[in-house]
N, C-alpha and C positions, 0 to 999 in steps of 0.2 A: 870600832876600829875596823878599817877595811883591810882584809887579808885574802889569801888565796881561797881559804875555806868559805868565806862569805861570798866571794864572787862565784865560786864553783856552784854552791847550792842555790844561790840566787838565780843563776842561769837555769838550773833545773826547775825551780819554781816558776819562772817566766815561761819556759818551754811547755811544761805540763799545764800551766794555766791556759795557754792558747789552745792546747789540745782539748782541755775540758770545756772551754767555751764553745769550741767547734762542735763538740758532741752534744751540746745543749740545743743546737739548731736542728731543724728537720722535724719529722713526725715524732710524736710523743708515744709513750707507753710501750717501748720496745725494751724487753728485759735485759738482754745482753748489752745493748747500747747504754742503758742506765748504769749497769755494773761497771762498764768501762769508764764512764764519766765519774763515777764514785772513786774508782781506783786512781784516775788521773788527778782528781781534786784532793784526794788524801795524800798523794805524792806532793802536791803543791804545799799543803799544810805542813807536811813533814820537812820538806826542804826549806821552807820559809822559817820554820822554828829553828832548824840547825843554823841557818844563816844569821838569824837574830841572836841566837845563843853565842855564836862565834864572834859577833860584833859587840854585844852588850852583856852577855851572860844572863843567868837567871831563869832560863827555860829548859834546863837540862832534862828534868823529869818529863816535861811535856813532849820534848823532842823524841825521847826514847819511846814513850807510849804511842805517839803518832807513827813512829817508824814501824812498830809492831802491827798497829792497825792498818798501815799501808800494805804491809806484807800480806795480811789477812784479806784485804780488799782485792789485791791482784790474784791471790789464791782462789778466792770465790769467783772472780771473773773467768779464770781458766777452767775452773770446775764446771761452771755453767756452759762454757763453750764445748767442753768435752761431753757434757750430758746431752747436748743436742745431737751428737753423733750416734748415740745408742738408741735402741727402740724405746718408745714411751710405754712402759708398763710399771706396775706397782713394785715389782722386785727391784728393778733398776733404780727407781726413785728412792726406795728405802736404802739401798746401798750408798747412793750419793749423799743422802741426808746423813748417814752414819759418818761418811768421810768428812763432810762439812762440820758436823758436830765435834768430831775429834780434833779437827784443825782449830776450831774456835776455842775448845777447851785447852788445847796445847798453847794457843796464843795467850789466853787468860793466865795460865800458869806461868808462862814466861814473863808476862807483864808483872806479876807479883814478885817473881824472882829478881827481875830487873829493879823493881822498887827497893828491894832489900839491898841489892848491891850498890845502887846509887846513893843510898843514905850513908854509906860508909866509904865511898870512893872519891877519887879526884875526877877531873874533867874527862880524861881518857882512860884512867885506870879502873873505872867502874866496871868495865867489861873484861877485866883480866881473869875473872873466874872461869875455869874450864866449863862449868855447867852452863853458864849464860852463853859463852861462845859456841858451845856444842848445840845449844838450842837454836841460835840464829843460823848456824850452819845447816842444821836439819831442815829449817824452813826453806832455805835456798835450794837444798836438794829436792825437797818436795815440789817446789815450783818448777825446777828443771824436769822432773819426772812428768808433771802435768803437761808441760810444753811438748815433751817427746811423745806422750800418749795422744795428745791432741793431733799432732801431725801424722802419727802412725795410723790412727784409727779413722782419720778422714779419708773418704774414697779418693783414689788417685785423680779422678777428673775434677775434684773440688779442692785439691791441695793448693792450686795456684792462688785461690782466694785467701788462704790463711798463711801463705808462706812468709810474707813480710811481717805479719803479726807475730808469728812464732819467732822470727829472727829478732824482732825488737824486744819483746818481753823476755825471751830466752837470753838475750844479751844482758839485760839487767840482772837476772838471777845468776848468770854465769860470772859476772864481775863480782857480785856479792859473795858467791861461793869462793872465788879466789881471795877476796879480802878476809873473810872469816877463816878460811883454811890457813892463810898466812898468820893471822892473829892467834889461832889455836896452836900452831906449830911453834911460834916464837914467844907466846904468852904476852903479847902486846899488839896493839893495833898500829899498823904503819901509818904515820901521819901523811906520807906521800900518797899512799893508796887511798886513804880517807879523803884527802883534799881533791884528788882526781875523780873520786866517785861521783860528785855532782856533775862534772863535765861529761862523764861517761853516760850517766842517766839521761842527760839532755840530748846526747847524740842519738839515742834510740827513738826520740819523738818523731823526727822526719820519716824514719822507717815505718813506724806505726801509721803516720799520716799518709804514706803511700797506699797502705792497705785501705784506709778510709777513702782516699780520693778515687780509688777504683770503684767504690760503691758496689762491691760484689756481695753475693749471697754467702753469708758465713755459716749457714746451716741448711740441712735439707728442708727445714720448715719455712724457709724463705723469710726468716726474721732478719732482714738486712739492716745493717747500720748505715742509714742513709744520711749523708752530709752534703749539703749544697752550699757552695760558695759562689758568689756572683762572679761571672766572667769578667765584669768590669774591674772588680777588686783584684782578681788575679792578674789581669792585664796590666793595671797600673803598678801593682807590686813588682811584677816581673820587669816592667820597664824601668822602675826606680832602681831595682837591684842591678839590672844590667848597666844602667847609667853610672851607678856607684862603682861597680867593678871597672868600668871603662875609665872613670876618672882616677881611680887608684892606679891603674896601669899607666895612664898618661902622667900622673904625678910622679910615679917611679921613673918613668922615662925622662921627665923634666929634671929630676934630681941628678940622674947620671949625666944629662947634658950640661947641667951647671957644674958638676964636679970635674968632668973631663973636657969642658969647653974652653978652658983657659980664660983669657981676658974677655972673650966674647960669650962666656958661658951664661951670664945672667941675661944677656940679650937673646941668645938662642933659647934659653929656658922660657922667657916671656913669650917669644914668638911661638914656641912649641905648645905651651899651655893654652894660648889664645886660639891657635889653630885647632887644638883638640876640643875645646869648648865649642868652637864654631861648627866643627864636624858633628859633634853630639847634638847641637841644636838643630842642624839640618836633618839628621837622622830621626830625631824625636818628632819633628813636624812633617816627616814624609808620610803621606797618606798610604802609599804603596807598602812601605815597611810596616806601618802600624797595622794595616789590613793583613799582611802576611803573618805578623805576630799573633793577631787574633785567631786566624785559622789554625796556626800551629798549636796554640794553647787549647782551643776547642777540640782539636783532634786528639791531643795526647793527654789532657788532664781532666776532661769532663765526660760524664755519661752522655749517651746519645739521645737525640730527640725522639727516635722511633724505636719501637719494639720490632726489630727486623724480622724475627720469626713470624710474628703475626702479620706484618705487612706483606711478606713474601707469600705466605699461605693464602692470604686474601687475593693477592694479585694473580696467582696461579689458578685459584678457584674461579675467579671471574673470567679468566681467559679460556678455561677448559669447560665452562658450563655451556649447556645447550648442544646443538648439533655441531660437528666439527667445521662444516663449511657454511653455517648459517649465522650471519651477522658477526663473524669473527672480527671484522674491522671495527664495528661499533663497540664490541666488547673490549678490544684492545684500547680504544680511546677511554672507555669507562675505567678499565683497570689502572691506567696511568693517572687519570684524573682523580681517582679516589685517594691516591697517596697524598695529594696536596689539597684535598677537599674542594677540588674544582667542580663546578656544576655541569660542565659540558666541554666539548672540543670538536675540532675538525681535523681529519687525517688527509695528508697529501702523500702520494706515492709516485715513484718514478715509473713512467710508462716507456713503451718501446721506442718512442720518439726521443727519449732523453729528457723530456720535460716532466715536471712534478705537477700532478693534477689532483684536485680534491676528489677523493673517492668515497668518503664516508663522513658522517657527522653524528654527534650524540648530544642531544639537548641544546643545540644551537640553531636558531631560526634565521640567522642572517642570510642575505642573498648569497648565492653560490659565488665564492671568490674566484678570481682567474687563476690560470696555471702559472707556475714559476719556472723560468728557464733553468736548465741543468747547469749552465755556466754562470749563473747570477751570483751576486755578492753574498746573498743569504745562504745559498746552497754551498758555496765554497767555504764559507765561514763555519757552517755546521759540520761539514765533512772533515775539514782540516783540524778544527779545534775541539769538536765534540762537546760544546758547551751549551748549557741551557740558557736561553736568552730571556731575561726579565724585561719585558717591554716597558714597564714603568720607569726604569732607570738604567736601560741597557748601556748607554754610552758611559755613564758615570761608573757603573759597576765594572765594566770591562777595563776601563782605564785604571780604576783603583786596584783591582785584583791582578791584572795581567800586564798592565803597562803598554797596551797597544791600542790602536784606533778602533772604535766600534764599527761594526759592519753597517753599510748603507742599507737600511731596511726598505723593502718595497712599499709603495704608497698604499696598496690594498691592505697590507698588514696593519698600518696605522689606522686605516678606515674601518677595521673590524671593531664593532662596539663590544667592549668587555674583554677583548683579547689581553692576555696577561703573560703567558709563558710560551716559548717555542722549544719543544723537546725533540732532539734528533733521534732518529731510529737508525742505528748503525749495524751493519751486517758485514763481517769480514772487512772491516775498516772502510767500507763504502756506505754512503748515505742511501738507504733504501727509501726513506721517507721522513716526514716530520709531523708532529702534532702541535696544533695551536690550542692551548687550554684557556678557558674562560676564567676570569678573576674570581677567586674564592670569596664568598661573603664572610668567611671567618678569618680572612687575611689580617685585619687589624688586631685580632685577638691572638694570633699565632706569634711565636718568636720570629725574629727577622729571618727572611729567606736567605739561607747561607749555604756553605759548601756541602753540608749534609743533605739538604734538600736536592741540590744539584746532583750529587753522587748517586742518590737513590733513584732519581728520575732517569738519569743516564743509564743506569744498570737495568731498570725496568724497560727502558726504550730498546736496549739491545735484546732483551728476552722477547719483547713484543715483535721486534723485527724478524726474529727467527720464525715465530708463528705465522706472521704475515707472508714471509717468503715461502714457507711450506704450503700455505693456502694457494698462492700463485702457482707454485709448482704442481700442486694437485689438480688445479683447474686446467693448466696446460697439458698435463698428462691425460685428463679426461677428454679434452678436445682431440689430442693425438689419437686416443683410442677410438673416438668416433670416426675420425678420418680413416683409421686403420680398418674399422668395420666396413666403412663405405668402400674403401679400396679392395678389401677382400671380396665383398659382394660383387663389385665390378669385375674383379678377376674371374669369379665363378660364372658371371654372365657371359663374359668374353669367351670363356672356355666352352660353355654350352653353344654359343653362336658359332664357334670354330667347328664344333662337331656337326652342326647343321650345314655349315658351308661345305664341309667335307662331303656330306651326303649329296648335296645339290651339285657339287663339282663332279662327283662320280656320274650323276645322271647326265650332266652336260657333256662330259667326255665320251659317253657311250651313245649319245643321241645321234651323231652322224652315222654311226654304224648300224644302229638298230631302230632308227626312227620309223621304218616301214613295218616293224614288227608290232602287231597290235598288243601282244602281251607285255612287251617292253614299255609301250606307251601307257598301258594301264598301270604298270608298276611305277613309271615315272610320275604319272599324275598322282598316284597314291602317296609317293614320297614327298612331292611338293605340298600336297594337302597336309600331310603329317607335319612337315617342317613349318608350314604357316600356322598350324594349330599350336605347335610348341612355342613359336615365337610370340603368338598372341597371349598364351598363358604366361610366358616369361615377362612380357610387358605388363600384364595385369598384376603379377606378383610384385613387380617393381613399384607400381602405383600404390599398392597397399602397404600397410605397416609391415615391417620386417618380421614382427612376431607372428603375423598371420600368414606369412609367406608359405609355410609348409602345412597345408591343410591335409590331414590324414583321411584315408578311405580304405576300405577293404580291398586288398589287391590279391588276385588269383595268381600265385607265383608260377605254376606250370605254364599258364597262358602267357604271362609276362616274359618268362625266359624263352618261350618259343618265339615270340615276336622279336626279342633282342637278338637271338641267334640268327633268325632269318634276315633281320635288318643288316647284320654285319657280314653275312655270307657264310657258306659252309665249305667252300673250296679254297685251296691254296693259302694256308694249309687247311686240311680237313677239320671241320668243327662239328661236334655231335653234342646232343643233349640227352642226359640219362636222368629219368625221374623214378623214384622208388615209392612215391605216394600218389594216390589218385587225385586228391585235392588238398592243397595247402594254402591258407590265407594268412596274410600279415596286414597290419595296419600301418600304412605309410602313404606318402604322396606318390602316386603312380608314376608320373613323369620323372621325378627326381630319382626314384628307385631304379627305373629303367635306365636313366642316364648314368648312374654310378656303376651299375652292373655292366652296362654297355662299355663304359670306359675300361673296366678291368678286362673285359673280353677283348677289346680292341688292342690293349697293351699286350695281352697274351699272343694275339695273332701277329703283331708286329715283331715280337721277340722270337717267334717260331719260324724255322725255315719252311719253304713250300712243301717239302716232303715230310714235315712233322705233323703233329696232331694236337688239337685243342679240345678238351672235354669239359662240358658244363654238367654238373651233377646237382640234384636236388633230393634231399632227404630230411627227415625230422628226427628229433631226439631231445628228451628232457625239456619239453616245452618250447623248443626253438626249431625254426626252419633253418637248415644248413645248406648254403649254396657254395659249391666249390667250382673254381675255374682253374683247371690244370693244363699246363702246356709242356711241351718237350723242347722248349727253347734253350737259350744260353744260360739262364739262371742268374742268381745273384749271390754274393758272399754275405756272411753274417754281419760283417761290419757295415756294409751298405744298407742292409735292412734296418739295423738299429739306429744308425746315425743319419741317413739321408733319404730313405724311401718315403717316410711320412713328413718330411720337412717341406713346408710350402715354398714354392718358387725354386725348388731344386729339380733339375731335369737332366736327363742323359740324351735328349733328342736334339740338342743344339737349338737352333732357332725355330724348329718345328713344334716344340712343346713349351708349355707354360709352367709345368712343375707343380700343379695344384690338384690334379685329378685324383691321385691316391689319397692326398690329404683331405680333399672334399669327401671322398668315399668313406674314409674312416670317421670323420666328424658327423656325417649324415647317419651312418649305421649306429654310432654311439648315441645320437639324439633319439633314435628309436628304441633305445634300451638294449641294443646288441653290441657286438664287437667283431673285430676282424683279426684273423691270424694269417701269417705268411710263412710258408715252408719252402726253402729253395736251396739248391746247391749249384755252384757253377758247372755248366756242362750237362746237368741232369734235369733242368726244367724247374718250374715254380708252381706252387699251389696257393691260391688265394681262397681262404675259407671264411665266409660271411655267416654270422650267427644272428638270426632275426627272430624276435619273439612272435610266437604263434597267436593268432586270434581264434581260429577254428581249423580242425583238420579231421580227415577220415583215415581210419587205419586199413582201408581196403587197399592192398598192395597191387600195383601193376608195374610192369617193366617194359618200357618200349624205347625205341630209338627213333628220334625225329630228325628228319632232314628236309630241307626246303628245296623245291624244284625251281 
């Protein structure tokens, strides 16, 4: 006889049968998966026995025994899940075995008591005894405690994996707790609660199924309950369920049209239902809708094709291996190709002209393909859509998934033997380049090329684009620095030439007045010879490598300072040289050292009024020769010294200066291992103090005053 009880528990049996069969798929030998399958199938046997007993009678004892065994099976499964949370040691194992043994002994005792009650009771009155009801209630309480302990003791980062499992199993025990609490309170089992129990238990099956569909790790030991359901089965099932819901909705709509349509109601109902079926047929045969449904199901109900952690680590490792600027483009191709098992590829990148040119290849020996215009169909499509193009079926795939016309691919792309995929490299929403990958030999063995492959390739392409852009920026910066070095060297050369021109101009300006003076003519010839020698050495240094430009030699500082002071004059203002050492030598390029000290001296003379004084001093101390140039000029404030004095191309002389003399002096002195100090106050003059490492010196002191005639 069919009644509510039969339908209710039959529903439970069917639902848990599906769950049990689902658990029998996948890998074998997983302990917790096997326990869950046993618990599900024991529930099937229990519910089927109650349904049969409700319809035909005669299985009361079997139904009650199966119910207790079902409770023990779920208790064992929860106990095994909880055991996986705790450390694996002998003490913990012993405690869990004691708990399991106690539960098994309690269940056996309750089965014996149930047998005693059943032999003397009626269909539902057999559980009227408080002892049996209390026993069943105690089992439900124990189940709830295990569910709570499982969730509480699971690490927070892993609770998401067991959340739905705890909700589903806990829901069954919670309802049983309510059922037996009500029975113990009123000394009878409510037929309403009993009949609804089957439907309630069936409702938790989808909740447990959600936990299974996630395919998550249910324990730190990675003993996952893996269940695989064909995407095709899920797709067709979803389509049929959707079609059924649609038809039910349309049927309800047709009913109301018939009821409220008056004399035209039947006509309108027929037209409405035919139109609904026609629309359903169009939707079911729509390739775009079917493809979108497949993508939705794959994204939201199935595990992924890739282990993204491993893929990303391998991708970054390939990109970052080797020298930063050595074959980075080839490594970028390889890193992207490895994702899809491609054996090779070619990289195009945007050049300054706006065209995309092939700049690197990896394991592809085809002739060099031509460049691609920046405004071509392929470039616009890749930049606007950011889609990976499958050359095997790009037109069909684009129309099917996106409903738009496929891009017109260039002829050279069709002509590349083995070309398979075109991967865009996007940086800041702009196409930096693209990679053409060769066809994978494993393509026939792989699952079909789908949205997941595209998403991973696009993401990898963005990461590779950032590395390639950084490479281009680094190379551009290196070129800029090379030009900067060249420009700086040119500025120093011009500065030295300016000083030579100043000396020659002074000779020319005095030639008309002193050309009949033999001593002047001798000095003029000496100045010209010295200038020519300096210019020849300057040209020789420019022809040689810059690293060998500064060839060091032993320089006699007293003699060098004497020559520098004499060359710049001792009058207007008065210039004197004071030496406190007999002989001091330093290792430096003679001409460069004379030039930088001469520049400091010249600046001091220009800053000092004609009635002032400039003093050049030489002494030694702590392994250094100390050269001081002191003037009584206008001086400088502290802010100027800190912020502008040593900054290149900063000058206070207007168009007469280049602003690199003091900077050049400091850099040259530091290249020798020395340093330079500046002491100045506005209106009180300035002291430039140069520290130069000594090569050899004598401690024989002399003091003399040198002046040139």
